[in-house]
N, CA, C and O atoms as CSV, one atom per row, in Angstrom:
chain,resi,resn,atom,element,x,y,z
A,1,MET,N,N,21.996,47.761,-16.955
A,1,MET,CA,C,22.058,46.288,-17.082
A,1,MET,C,C,22.743,45.711,-15.856
A,1,MET,O,O,23.747,46.258,-15.402
A,2,THR,N,N,22.246,44.664,-15.334
A,2,THR,CA,C,22.853,44.074,-14.141
A,2,THR,C,C,23.618,42.848,-14.651
A,2,THR,O,O,23.326,42.228,-15.674
A,3,LYS,N,N,24.667,42.559,-13.793
A,3,LYS,CA,C,25.547,41.446,-14.075
A,3,LYS,C,C,25.047,40.266,-13.273
A,3,LYS,O,O,24.713,40.426,-12.099
A,4,GLN,N,N,24.984,39.060,-13.879
A,4,GLN,CA,C,24.467,37.893,-13.169
A,4,GLN,C,C,25.464,36.813,-13.297
A,4,GLN,O,O,26.026,36.582,-14.367
A,5,THR,N,N,25.689,36.141,-12.199
A,5,THR,CA,C,26.567,34.965,-12.187
A,5,THR,C,C,25.705,33.737,-11.787
A,5,THR,O,O,24.877,33.830,-10.880
A,6,VAL,N,N,25.905,32.607,-12.461
A,6,VAL,CA,C,25.246,31.333,-12.211
A,6,VAL,C,C,26.351,30.336,-11.910
A,6,VAL,O,O,27.207,30.067,-12.753
A,7,ALA,N,N,26.328,29.796,-10.715
A,7,ALA,CA,C,27.409,28.804,-10.353
A,7,ALA,C,C,27.093,27.513,-11.223
A,7,ALA,O,O,25.972,27.005,-11.245
A,8,LEU,N,N,28.101,27.061,-11.887
A,8,LEU,CA,C,27.879,25.934,-12.708
A,8,LEU,C,C,28.705,24.735,-12.374
A,8,LEU,O,O,28.543,23.686,-12.998
A,9,GLY,N,N,29.620,24.852,-11.377
A,9,GLY,CA,C,30.365,23.731,-10.888
A,9,GLY,C,C,31.375,23.241,-11.959
A,9,GLY,O,O,31.979,24.065,-12.645
A,10,ASP,N,N,31.555,21.960,-12.103
A,10,ASP,CA,C,32.484,21.393,-13.033
A,10,ASP,C,C,31.927,21.448,-14.473
A,10,ASP,O,O,31.067,20.643,-14.833
A,11,ILE,N,N,32.378,22.324,-15.232
A,11,ILE,CA,C,31.869,22.404,-16.630
A,11,ILE,C,C,33.146,22.372,-17.555
A,11,ILE,O,O,34.132,23.071,-17.324
A,12,ASN,N,N,33.054,21.563,-18.550
A,12,ASN,CA,C,34.110,21.474,-19.496
A,12,ASN,C,C,34.326,22.845,-20.270
A,12,ASN,O,O,33.340,23.517,-20.570
A,13,ASP,N,N,35.580,23.254,-20.586
A,13,ASP,CA,C,35.835,24.477,-21.210
A,13,ASP,C,C,35.013,24.648,-22.584
A,13,ASP,O,O,34.669,25.746,-23.023
A,14,MET,N,N,34.764,23.500,-23.157
A,14,MET,CA,C,34.173,23.581,-24.527
A,14,MET,C,C,32.584,23.398,-24.435
A,14,MET,O,O,31.895,23.300,-25.451
A,15,ALA,N,N,32.089,23.361,-23.218
A,15,ALA,CA,C,30.664,23.139,-23.045
A,15,ALA,C,C,29.844,24.395,-23.386
A,15,ALA,O,O,30.302,25.525,-23.215
A,16,VAL,N,N,28.623,24.159,-23.870
A,16,VAL,CA,C,27.632,25.276,-24.058
A,16,VAL,C,C,26.554,25.101,-23.044
A,16,VAL,O,O,25.968,24.032,-22.872
A,17,VAL,N,N,26.316,26.211,-22.369
A,17,VAL,CA,C,25.273,26.126,-21.272
A,17,VAL,C,C,24.208,27.008,-21.708
A,17,VAL,O,O,24.440,28.110,-22.205
A,18,LYS,N,N,22.966,26.510,-21.518
A,18,LYS,CA,C,21.772,27.253,-21.870
A,18,LYS,C,C,21.020,27.517,-20.557
A,18,LYS,O,O,21.067,26.701,-19.636
A,19,ILE,N,N,20.335,28.648,-20.480
A,19,ILE,CA,C,19.572,29.058,-19.347
A,19,ILE,C,C,18.157,29.318,-19.706
A,19,ILE,O,O,17.888,30.071,-20.642
A,20,VAL,N,N,17.192,28.699,-18.968
A,20,VAL,CA,C,15.802,28.956,-19.231
A,20,VAL,C,C,15.168,29.601,-17.943
A,20,VAL,O,O,15.576,29.324,-16.815
A,21,GLU,N,N,14.216,30.418,-18.174
A,21,GLU,CA,C,13.575,31.014,-17.018
A,21,GLU,C,C,12.170,30.447,-16.850
A,21,GLU,O,O,11.403,30.386,-17.811
A,22,LEU,N,N,11.817,30.010,-15.565
A,22,LEU,CA,C,10.604,29.407,-15.259
A,22,LEU,C,C,9.982,30.029,-13.991
A,22,LEU,O,O,10.664,30.662,-13.185
A,23,ILE,N,N,8.703,29.828,-13.854
A,23,ILE,CA,C,8.041,30.237,-12.618
A,23,ILE,C,C,7.441,28.948,-11.967
A,23,ILE,O,O,6.656,28.211,-12.565
A,24,GLY,N,N,7.864,28.747,-10.731
A,24,GLY,CA,C,7.338,27.590,-9.930
A,24,GLY,C,C,6.391,28.168,-8.895
A,24,GLY,O,O,6.542,29.319,-8.484
A,25,SER,N,N,5.385,27.353,-8.460
A,25,SER,CA,C,4.431,27.795,-7.453
A,25,SER,C,C,4.238,26.716,-6.468
A,25,SER,O,O,4.531,25.548,-6.722
A,26,SER,N,N,3.726,27.122,-5.301
A,26,SER,CA,C,3.430,26.168,-4.219
A,26,SER,C,C,2.465,26.835,-3.234
A,26,SER,O,O,2.540,28.048,-3.039
A,27,PRO,N,N,1.571,26.079,-2.615
A,27,PRO,CA,C,0.717,26.658,-1.575
A,27,PRO,C,C,1.509,26.780,-0.244
A,27,PRO,O,O,1.019,27.428,0.681
A,28,ASN,N,N,2.720,26.175,-0.120
A,28,ASN,CA,C,3.411,26.108,1.112
A,28,ASN,C,C,4.410,27.201,1.370
A,28,ASN,O,O,4.279,27.946,2.341
A,29,ASP,N,N,5.436,27.316,0.494
A,29,ASP,CA,C,6.483,28.295,0.708
A,29,ASP,C,C,7.332,28.449,-0.597
A,29,ASP,O,O,7.172,27.717,-1.574
A,30,TRP,N,N,8.250,29.464,-0.531
A,30,TRP,CA,C,9.110,29.763,-1.741
A,30,TRP,C,C,10.037,28.584,-2.031
A,30,TRP,O,O,10.282,28.257,-3.192
A,31,GLU,N,N,10.538,27.964,-1.011
A,31,GLU,CA,C,11.471,26.870,-1.266
A,31,GLU,C,C,10.746,25.704,-2.099
A,31,GLU,O,O,11.291,25.161,-3.060
A,32,ASP,N,N,9.563,25.399,-1.673
A,32,ASP,CA,C,8.808,24.450,-2.475
A,32,ASP,C,C,8.464,24.908,-3.879
A,32,ASP,O,O,8.439,24.103,-4.810
A,33,ALA,N,N,8.205,26.156,-4.031
A,33,ALA,CA,C,7.932,26.744,-5.368
A,33,ALA,C,C,9.199,26.492,-6.245
A,33,ALA,O,O,9.104,26.077,-7.400
A,34,THR,N,N,10.406,26.767,-5.628
A,34,THR,CA,C,11.631,26.535,-6.402
A,34,THR,C,C,11.845,25.137,-6.741
A,34,THR,O,O,12.209,24.804,-7.868
A,35,LYS,N,N,11.627,24.290,-5.783
A,35,LYS,CA,C,11.776,22.798,-6.038
A,35,LYS,C,C,10.776,22.325,-7.104
A,35,LYS,O,O,11.105,21.478,-7.934
A,36,ASN,N,N,9.626,22.843,-7.079
A,36,ASN,CA,C,8.549,22.418,-8.106
A,36,ASN,C,C,9.057,22.894,-9.486
A,36,ASN,O,O,8.895,22.140,-10.446
A,37,ALA,N,N,9.626,24.022,-9.643
A,37,ALA,CA,C,10.045,24.526,-10.923
A,37,ALA,C,C,11.181,23.643,-11.403
A,37,ALA,O,O,11.201,23.239,-12.566
A,38,LEU,N,N,12.110,23.341,-10.540
A,38,LEU,CA,C,13.263,22.436,-10.916
A,38,LEU,C,C,12.705,20.991,-11.325
A,38,LEU,O,O,13.086,20.417,-12.345
A,39,ALA,N,N,11.813,20.483,-10.480
A,39,ALA,CA,C,11.311,19.144,-10.769
A,39,ALA,C,C,10.573,19.092,-12.079
A,39,ALA,O,O,10.663,18.084,-12.779
A,40,GLU,N,N,9.850,20.123,-12.446
A,40,GLU,CA,C,9.162,20.132,-13.692
A,40,GLU,C,C,10.100,20.294,-14.856
A,40,GLU,O,O,9.873,19.660,-15.887
A,41,ALA,N,N,11.172,21.122,-14.765
A,41,ALA,CA,C,12.189,21.216,-15.736
A,41,ALA,C,C,12.907,19.951,-15.968
A,41,ALA,O,O,13.201,19.612,-17.115
A,42,ALA,N,N,13.216,19.206,-14.901
A,42,ALA,CA,C,13.997,17.976,-14.947
A,42,ALA,C,C,13.227,16.920,-15.731
A,42,ALA,O,O,13.851,15.960,-16.181
A,43,LYS,N,N,11.869,17.034,-15.932
A,43,LYS,CA,C,11.178,16.091,-16.690
A,43,LYS,C,C,11.563,16.078,-18.231
A,43,LYS,O,O,11.434,15.067,-18.923
A,44,THR,N,N,12.035,17.259,-18.697
A,44,THR,CA,C,12.384,17.383,-20.119
A,44,THR,C,C,13.835,17.888,-20.436
A,44,THR,O,O,14.315,17.869,-21.569
A,45,ILE,N,N,14.462,18.329,-19.350
A,45,ILE,CA,C,15.835,18.834,-19.577
A,45,ILE,C,C,16.821,17.985,-18.868
A,45,ILE,O,O,16.652,17.630,-17.702
A,46,LYS,N,N,17.936,17.637,-19.640
A,46,LYS,CA,C,19.022,16.798,-19.017
A,46,LYS,C,C,20.126,17.740,-18.667
A,46,LYS,O,O,20.184,18.871,-19.149
A,47,ASN,N,N,21.008,17.260,-17.816
A,47,ASN,CA,C,22.327,17.958,-17.500
A,47,ASN,C,C,22.122,19.247,-16.772
A,47,ASN,O,O,22.907,20.178,-16.950
A,48,ILE,N,N,21.047,19.351,-15.916
A,48,ILE,CA,C,20.866,20.580,-15.170
A,48,ILE,C,C,22.012,20.722,-14.221
A,48,ILE,O,O,22.382,19.748,-13.565
A,49,LYS,N,N,22.617,21.944,-14.112
A,49,LYS,CA,C,23.777,22.235,-13.296
A,49,LYS,C,C,23.509,23.184,-12.220
A,49,LYS,O,O,24.219,23.177,-11.215
A,50,SER,N,N,22.507,24.027,-12.358
A,50,SER,CA,C,22.216,25.025,-11.229
A,50,SER,C,C,20.887,25.686,-11.397
A,50,SER,O,O,20.332,25.737,-12.495
A,51,VAL,N,N,20.388,26.182,-10.331
A,51,VAL,CA,C,19.102,26.919,-10.333
A,51,VAL,C,C,19.446,28.222,-9.567
A,51,VAL,O,O,20.079,28.208,-8.512
A,52,TYR,N,N,19.007,29.303,-10.142
A,52,TYR,CA,C,19.168,30.671,-9.574
A,52,TYR,C,C,17.792,31.293,-9.275
A,52,TYR,O,O,16.991,31.428,-10.200
A,53,VAL,N,N,17.498,31.658,-8.088
A,53,VAL,CA,C,16.217,32.284,-7.776
A,53,VAL,C,C,16.349,33.756,-8.055
A,53,VAL,O,O,17.103,34.480,-7.405
A,54,LYS,N,N,15.588,34.176,-9.048
A,54,LYS,CA,C,15.670,35.559,-9.543
A,54,LYS,C,C,14.777,36.393,-8.677
A,54,LYS,O,O,15.162,37.491,-8.274
A,55,ARG,N,N,13.624,35.919,-8.383
A,55,ARG,CA,C,12.606,36.719,-7.677
A,55,ARG,C,C,11.573,35.834,-7.018
A,55,ARG,O,O,11.277,34.747,-7.514
A,56,CYS,N,N,11.027,36.283,-5.915
A,56,CYS,CA,C,9.935,35.523,-5.268
A,56,CYS,C,C,8.803,36.578,-5.094
A,56,CYS,O,O,9.039,37.757,-4.828
A,57,ASN,N,N,7.557,36.066,-5.265
A,57,ASN,CA,C,6.389,36.856,-4.958
A,57,ASN,C,C,5.290,35.886,-4.547
A,57,ASN,O,O,5.473,34.669,-4.520
A,58,ALA,N,N,4.152,36.468,-4.230
A,58,ALA,CA,C,3.016,35.636,-3.689
A,58,ALA,C,C,1.723,36.154,-4.144
A,58,ALA,O,O,1.590,37.356,-4.374
A,59,LYS,N,N,0.725,35.285,-4.294
A,59,LYS,CA,C,-0.620,35.647,-4.615
A,59,LYS,C,C,-1.406,35.760,-3.270
A,59,LYS,O,O,-1.350,34.872,-2.420
A,60,VAL,N,N,-2.093,36.827,-3.133
A,60,VAL,CA,C,-2.834,37.100,-1.844
A,60,VAL,C,C,-4.291,37.198,-2.132
A,60,VAL,O,O,-4.731,37.839,-3.087
A,61,GLU,N,N,-5.054,36.521,-1.252
A,61,GLU,CA,C,-6.551,36.666,-1.231
A,61,GLU,C,C,-6.981,36.779,0.168
A,61,GLU,O,O,-6.525,36.042,1.043
A,62,ASN,N,N,-7.874,37.712,0.396
A,62,ASN,CA,C,-8.411,38.028,1.708
A,62,ASN,C,C,-7.254,38.227,2.742
A,62,ASN,O,O,-7.317,37.697,3.851
A,63,SER,N,N,-6.258,38.957,2.378
A,63,SER,CA,C,-5.122,39.270,3.230
A,63,SER,C,C,-4.320,38.055,3.645
A,63,SER,O,O,-3.646,38.105,4.674
A,64,LYS,N,N,-4.356,37.028,2.938
A,64,LYS,CA,C,-3.593,35.832,3.248
A,64,LYS,C,C,-2.880,35.368,2.000
A,64,LYS,O,O,-3.381,35.545,0.890
A,65,ILE,N,N,-1.699,34.768,2.177
A,65,ILE,CA,C,-0.945,34.235,0.999
A,65,ILE,C,C,-1.611,32.886,0.672
A,65,ILE,O,O,-1.731,32.004,1.522
A,66,VAL,N,N,-2.026,32.768,-0.561
A,66,VAL,CA,C,-2.647,31.596,-1.106
A,66,VAL,C,C,-1.680,30.835,-2.061
A,66,VAL,O,O,-1.914,29.660,-2.343
A,67,GLU,N,N,-0.664,31.450,-2.532
A,67,GLU,CA,C,0.214,30.835,-3.506
A,67,GLU,C,C,1.585,31.507,-3.470
A,67,GLU,O,O,1.646,32.732,-3.584
A,68,TYR,N,N,2.638,30.805,-3.324
A,68,TYR,CA,C,4.019,31.286,-3.380
A,68,TYR,C,C,4.566,31.031,-4.757
A,68,TYR,O,O,4.377,29.952,-5.320
A,69,ARG,N,N,5.223,31.991,-5.289
A,69,ARG,CA,C,5.755,31.849,-6.666
A,69,ARG,C,C,7.308,32.232,-6.640
A,69,ARG,O,O,7.724,33.193,-5.993
A,70,ALA,N,N,8.053,31.467,-7.335
A,70,ALA,CA,C,9.523,31.642,-7.414
A,70,ALA,C,C,9.849,31.720,-8.935
A,70,ALA,O,O,9.564,30.781,-9.679
A,71,VAL,N,N,10.428,32.809,-9.365
A,71,VAL,CA,C,10.953,33.007,-10.711
A,71,VAL,C,C,12.379,32.494,-10.688
A,71,VAL,O,O,13.225,33.095,-10.025
A,72,VAL,N,N,12.683,31.405,-11.386
A,72,VAL,CA,C,14.015,30.854,-11.409
A,72,VAL,C,C,14.680,30.796,-12.809
A,72,VAL,O,O,14.001,30.797,-13.836
A,73,LYS,N,N,15.950,30.747,-12.809
A,73,LYS,CA,C,16.783,30.500,-13.960
A,73,LYS,C,C,17.463,29.165,-13.781
A,73,LYS,O,O,18.159,28.924,-12.795
A,74,ILE,N,N,17.250,28.311,-14.747
A,74,ILE,CA,C,17.859,26.898,-14.639
A,74,ILE,C,C,18.886,26.793,-15.776
A,74,ILE,O,O,18.594,27.037,-16.947
A,75,ALA,N,N,20.097,26.419,-15.364
A,75,ALA,CA,C,21.230,26.320,-16.305
A,75,ALA,C,C,21.496,24.899,-16.571
A,75,ALA,O,O,21.513,24.098,-15.636
A,76,PHE,N,N,21.715,24.515,-17.849
A,76,PHE,CA,C,22.007,23.143,-18.116
A,76,PHE,C,C,23.032,23.096,-19.358
A,76,PHE,O,O,23.058,23.992,-20.201
A,77,VAL,N,N,23.827,22.031,-19.391
A,77,VAL,CA,C,24.798,21.834,-20.394
A,77,VAL,C,C,24.073,21.232,-21.686
A,77,VAL,O,O,23.364,20.228,-21.618
A,78,VAL,N,N,24.296,21.882,-22.778
A,78,VAL,CA,C,23.646,21.391,-24.050
A,78,VAL,C,C,24.461,20.252,-24.550
A,78,VAL,O,O,25.686,20.352,-24.622
A,79,GLU,N,N,23.802,19.129,-24.911
A,79,GLU,CA,C,24.531,17.973,-25.440
A,79,GLU,C,C,24.768,18.254,-26.881
A,79,GLU,O,O,23.922,18.777,-27.607
A,80,ARG,N,N,26.017,17.866,-27.283
A,80,ARG,CA,C,26.377,17.958,-28.720
A,80,ARG,C,C,26.514,16.606,-29.329
A,80,ARG,O,O,27.085,15.712,-28.707
A,81,LYS,N,N,26.019,16.415,-30.513
A,81,LYS,CA,C,26.202,15.164,-31.223
A,81,LYS,C,C,27.399,15.243,-32.094
A,81,LYS,O,O,27.502,16.114,-32.958
A,82,MET,N,N,28.329,14.315,-31.869
A,82,MET,CA,C,29.493,14.245,-32.647
A,82,MET,C,C,29.209,13.514,-33.948
A,82,MET,O,O,28.478,12.524,-33.977
A,83,GLY,N,N,29.813,14.030,-35.043
A,83,GLY,CA,C,29.558,13.257,-36.291
A,83,GLY,C,C,29.629,14.130,-37.422
A,83,GLY,O,O,29.447,13.688,-38.556
């Protein structure tokens, strides 16, 4: 088992952080693939605090890269309803 650290910045001691794993893709490069995964997550997830790039790979056709893929872990603070 490997140990993983995700930088979360300023997090309240009582906060609950959830991590989801996504795969982003891009025809351009791995950085864009990561940005695409984050942008898609941000459409439905609030309070995103960090993104961790777990792995990068690419789809190859005719000896050329046709798609860059980034497997990322996105950490966000879970909102709690008081009441």
